KEKETOR-191650 format. One line per field, with one value per residue: residue number from 0; residue in one letter; x, y, z of N, C-alpha, C in turn. Coordinates in Angstrom, 2 decimals. Layout:
<rs>
resi	(NUM/...)
resn	(A/...)
n.px	(X/...)
n.py	(Y/...)
n.pz	(Z/...)
ca.px	(X/...)
ca.py	(Y/...)
ca.pz	(Z/...)
c.px	(X/...)
c.py	(Y/...)
c.pz	(Z/...)
</rs>
This chain:
<rs>
resi	(0/1/2/3/4/5/6/7/8/9/10/11/12/13/14/15/16/17/18/19/20/21/22/23/24/25/26/27/28/29/30/31/32/33/34/35/36/37/38/39/40/41/42/43/44/45/46/47/48/49/50/51/52/53/54/55/56/57/58/59/60/61/62/63/64/65/66/67)
resn	(M/S/L/F/L/L/S/F/S/E/M/G/L/N/L/P/I/L/V/I/L/V/I/F/G/G/F/F/L/I/S/F/F/I/T/S/P/N/M/D/T/K/G/L/L/R/V/L/Y/S/K/P/V/R/R/A/D/G/S/V/E/Y/P/E/S/R/N/N)
n.px	(47.38/48.86/48.50/50.70/51.07/51.66/51.71/51.00/52.73/54.85/55.93/57.01/55.39/53.29/50.43/50.77/52.67/51.29/49.19/50.62/51.63/49.23/48.32/50.39/50.33/47.74/48.02/49.90/48.38/46.25/47.66/48.84/46.61/45.68/47.77/48.18/46.72/48.32/50.58/51.15/52.69/53.00/52.72/54.87/57.10/56.78/57.38/60.01/61.46/61.03/61.57/60.73/58.63/58.60/56.15/55.32/53.52/54.20/53.37/53.98/54.65/54.61/55.72/54.55/56.43/57.98/58.99/57.52)
n.py	(-49.18/-47.75/-46.50/-46.66/-44.34/-43.04/-40.20/-39.59/-37.64/-37.76/-40.17/-39.54/-39.38/-37.85/-36.33/-36.43/-38.53/-40.65/-40.93/-41.74/-44.19/-45.63/-45.73/-47.20/-49.52/-50.43/-50.84/-52.93/-55.00/-55.34/-56.08/-58.42/-60.12/-60.32/-61.66/-63.99/-66.43/-67.42/-68.30/-70.99/-74.06/-76.09/-74.73/-72.89/-74.63/-75.91/-73.87/-73.31/-75.71/-76.64/-76.54/-73.77/-73.27/-71.12/-69.80/-68.83/-66.73/-65.37/-66.33/-68.38/-71.71/-74.22/-77.27/-80.37/-82.17/-85.32/-86.88/-87.05)
n.pz	(26.26/23.50/20.15/17.38/15.04/11.81/9.73/6.21/5.22/7.01/6.27/3.90/1.71/-0.67/-2.30/-5.26/-5.48/-4.31/-6.15/-8.42/-7.45/-7.12/-9.79/-11.13/-9.58/-10.14/-12.92/-12.88/-11.62/-13.46/-15.81/-14.88/-14.43/-17.04/-18.36/-16.88/-17.59/-19.66/-18.46/-17.71/-16.65/-18.56/-21.04/-20.89/-20.77/-23.21/-25.01/-24.27/-24.65/-27.25/-30.81/-32.52/-35.40/-37.99/-40.00/-43.41/-43.33/-41.07/-38.62/-35.73/-34.97/-32.50/-32.48/-31.08/-28.67/-29.17/-27.22/-24.94)
ca.px	(48.09/48.69/48.76/51.78/50.54/52.43/50.96/51.64/53.84/55.97/56.51/57.58/54.43/52.35/49.36/51.22/53.32/50.23/48.48/51.51/51.65/47.95/48.26/51.29/49.82/46.59/48.55/50.49/47.33/45.53/48.53/49.03/45.42/45.57/48.79/48.29/46.33/49.38/51.76/51.09/53.95/53.06/52.95/56.23/58.05/56.64/58.12/61.43/62.12/60.76/62.10/59.59/58.62/57.98/55.49/55.51/52.67/54.74/52.95/54.94/54.02/55.45/55.30/54.59/57.60/57.65/59.62/56.60)
ca.py	(-49.46/-46.66/-46.87/-45.95/-43.90/-42.08/-39.58/-39.79/-36.70/-38.26/-41.28/-39.00/-39.52/-36.76/-36.70/-36.90/-39.84/-41.64/-41.15/-42.55/-45.54/-46.29/-45.99/-48.29/-50.72/-50.90/-51.37/-54.24/-55.98/-55.60/-56.84/-59.75/-60.93/-60.57/-62.61/-65.19/-67.68/-67.89/-68.65/-72.32/-74.77/-76.82/-73.78/-72.36/-75.67/-76.15/-72.82/-73.36/-76.94/-77.03/-75.68/-73.16/-73.25/-69.87/-69.96/-67.72/-65.59/-64.74/-67.00/-69.34/-72.95/-75.01/-78.67/-81.15/-83.01/-86.76/-87.56/-87.04)
ca.pz	(25.03/22.54/18.76/16.69/13.77/11.03/8.65/4.91/5.05/7.80/5.52/2.68/0.63/-0.88/-3.22/-6.58/-5.36/-4.07/-7.41/-9.26/-6.88/-7.43/-11.23/-11.46/-8.93/-10.93/-14.17/-12.60/-11.37/-14.71/-16.72/-14.32/-14.68/-18.47/-18.82/-16.06/-18.24/-20.53/-17.68/-17.14/-16.77/-19.83/-22.11/-20.81/-21.14/-24.64/-25.71/-23.95/-25.08/-28.63/-31.87/-33.19/-36.85/-38.46/-41.30/-44.35/-42.97/-39.88/-37.40/-35.19/-34.48/-31.63/-32.62/-29.84/-28.53/-29.26/-26.08/-23.79)
c.px	(47.81/49.07/49.92/51.29/51.49/51.52/51.70/52.83/55.06/56.65/57.15/56.67/53.55/51.37/49.85/51.90/52.29/49.46/49.33/51.56/50.37/47.87/49.14/50.86/48.64/47.04/49.15/49.40/46.57/46.38/48.77/47.82/45.22/46.55/48.83/47.75/47.41/50.60/51.61/52.40/54.07/53.36/54.35/57.25/57.97/57.45/59.61/62.14/61.88/61.42/60.91/59.75/57.89/57.43/55.69/54.67/53.12/54.32/53.98/54.18/55.04/55.00/55.44/55.82/57.18/58.24/58.69/55.98)
c.py	(-48.32/-47.15/-46.04/-45.61/-42.90/-41.47/-39.82/-38.85/-37.13/-39.44/-40.80/-39.14/-38.28/-37.18/-37.14/-38.28/-40.93/-41.95/-42.02/-43.99/-46.30/-46.63/-47.18/-49.59/-51.30/-51.48/-52.75/-55.30/-56.34/-56.43/-58.25/-60.64/-61.22/-61.67/-63.90/-66.46/-68.25/-68.38/-70.00/-73.05/-75.48/-75.88/-73.21/-73.39/-75.99/-75.12/-72.95/-74.56/-77.32/-76.07/-75.07/-73.17/-71.99/-70.10/-68.72/-66.50/-64.89/-65.39/-68.04/-70.53/-73.70/-76.47/-79.41/-82.03/-84.47/-87.53/-87.65/-88.36)
c.pz	(24.04/21.14/18.22/15.30/13.11/9.98/7.33/4.73/5.86/7.12/4.23/1.48/0.55/-1.96/-4.60/-6.52/-5.12/-5.35/-8.34/-8.76/-7.22/-8.91/-11.60/-10.79/-9.68/-12.26/-13.97/-12.40/-12.65/-15.65/-16.19/-14.61/-16.17/-18.90/-18.02/-16.72/-19.16/-19.78/-16.99/-17.43/-18.12/-20.99/-22.09/-21.23/-22.63/-25.43/-25.48/-24.58/-26.54/-29.60/-32.60/-34.70/-37.28/-39.86/-42.16/-43.99/-41.70/-38.59/-36.99/-34.66/-33.64/-31.73/-31.29/-29.83/-28.57/-28.11/-24.89/-23.65)
</rs>
Protein backbone atom coordinates (compact mmCIF):
# COMPACT_ATOMS: atom_id res chain seq x y z
CA MET A 1 0.00 0.00 0.00
CA SER A 2 1.46 3.36 -1.00
CA LEU A 3 0.59 6.77 0.36
CA PHE A 4 -0.77 9.57 -1.77
CA LEU A 5 1.08 12.73 -0.79
CA LEU A 6 0.96 16.22 -2.24
CA SER A 7 3.39 18.98 -1.47
CA PHE A 8 2.19 22.49 -0.62
CA SER A 9 3.42 23.83 -3.95
CA GLU A 10 1.43 21.17 -5.83
CA MET A 11 -1.69 22.35 -3.97
CA GLY A 12 -0.98 25.95 -4.97
CA LEU A 13 0.05 27.05 -1.48
CA ASN A 14 3.18 28.98 -0.67
CA LEU A 15 4.54 30.58 2.50
CA PRO A 16 2.72 33.97 2.28
CA ILE A 17 -0.62 32.25 1.64
CA LEU A 18 -0.06 29.86 4.54
CA VAL A 19 0.75 32.77 6.85
CA ILE A 20 -2.43 34.58 5.78
CA LEU A 21 -4.49 31.40 6.32
CA VAL A 22 -3.06 30.94 9.82
CA ILE A 23 -3.66 34.61 10.75
CA PHE A 24 -7.29 34.62 9.56
CA GLY A 25 -7.94 31.19 11.05
CA GLY A 26 -6.59 32.35 14.41
CA PHE A 27 -8.65 35.55 14.21
CA PHE A 28 -11.79 33.49 13.54
CA LEU A 29 -11.15 31.17 16.49
CA ILE A 30 -10.40 34.03 18.89
CA SER A 31 -13.46 36.04 17.82
CA PHE A 32 -15.66 32.93 18.03
CA PHE A 33 -14.59 32.17 21.60
CA ILE A 34 -15.06 35.82 22.62
CA THR A 35 -18.59 36.06 21.19
CA SER A 36 -19.90 32.55 21.90
CA PRO A 37 -21.15 33.34 25.46
CA ASN A 38 -23.47 35.97 23.93
CA MET A 39 -24.94 33.54 21.42
CA ASP A 40 -27.39 31.67 23.58
CA THR A 41 -30.93 31.05 22.38
CA LYS A 42 -32.60 33.00 25.17
CA GLY A 43 -30.50 36.12 24.54
CA LEU A 44 -31.01 36.03 20.78
CA LEU A 45 -34.77 35.56 21.08
CA ARG A 46 -34.96 38.35 23.66
CA VAL A 47 -33.32 40.75 21.21
CA LEU A 48 -35.35 39.57 18.23
CA TYR A 49 -38.81 39.54 19.83
CA SER A 50 -38.73 42.51 22.20
CA LYS A 51 -38.98 46.21 21.59
CA PRO A 52 -35.75 47.79 22.81
CA VAL A 53 -35.90 50.95 24.89
CA ARG A 54 -33.12 53.46 24.29
CA ARG A 55 -32.26 55.57 27.30
CA ALA A 56 -31.01 59.14 27.24
CA ASP A 57 -27.43 58.04 27.98
CA GLY A 58 -27.40 55.89 24.83
CA SER A 59 -27.75 52.49 26.51
CA VAL A 60 -30.38 50.05 25.31
CA GLU A 61 -32.62 47.99 27.58
CA TYR A 62 -34.59 44.95 26.48
CA PRO A 63 -37.60 44.59 28.75
CA GLU A 64 -38.70 41.05 29.57
CA SER A 65 -41.68 39.79 27.64
CA ARG A 66 -44.83 39.20 29.71
CA ASN A 67 -46.05 36.38 27.44
CA ASN A 68 -43.50 33.87 28.79
